[in-house]
Residue, then its C-alpha position, 0 to 999 in steps of 0.5 A: m500500500g505504501q508504494m501505491q500511495f507514494y505514486r498517487s502523491q507523486a501523480y498529484n504533485l506533477e498534476g499540480e505543477l502542470r496546472v501551474a505551468r500550463p498558462t506559461m506554456y500557452k503564452a510561449d506557444q502563442r509567442i512562438a507562433v507569432l515569431e514563426d510568422q514574422n520569420l516567414a515574412l522576413r525570409d520572403e522580404n529578404k529573398v526579394l531584397r537579395k534579388r533586387v540587389a543582384e539586379l542593381t549590381g548587374k546594372l551597375a556592372r554593365s553600365p559605364q562608370q559615371l561620376p555624379a555631377f558634384v564629384k570632380a574627376t582627378d588624375s591618378c598619378 
């Protein structure tokens, strides 16, 4: 009988800990869901931005280098 009572007491204590931890686990789960959604959106945005950078870099490489009007050309000697 002693062992059965021990396990019953153990189960009761564990159920109590679960009741205390459950709200925190719920909030953490909700926060994780929000972060996963943000991560997905940022990954998509990152793909678009990387593609745009590659396009602009390609245009820059193909076009002749022109200095802006306010930059004075110097002779490198």
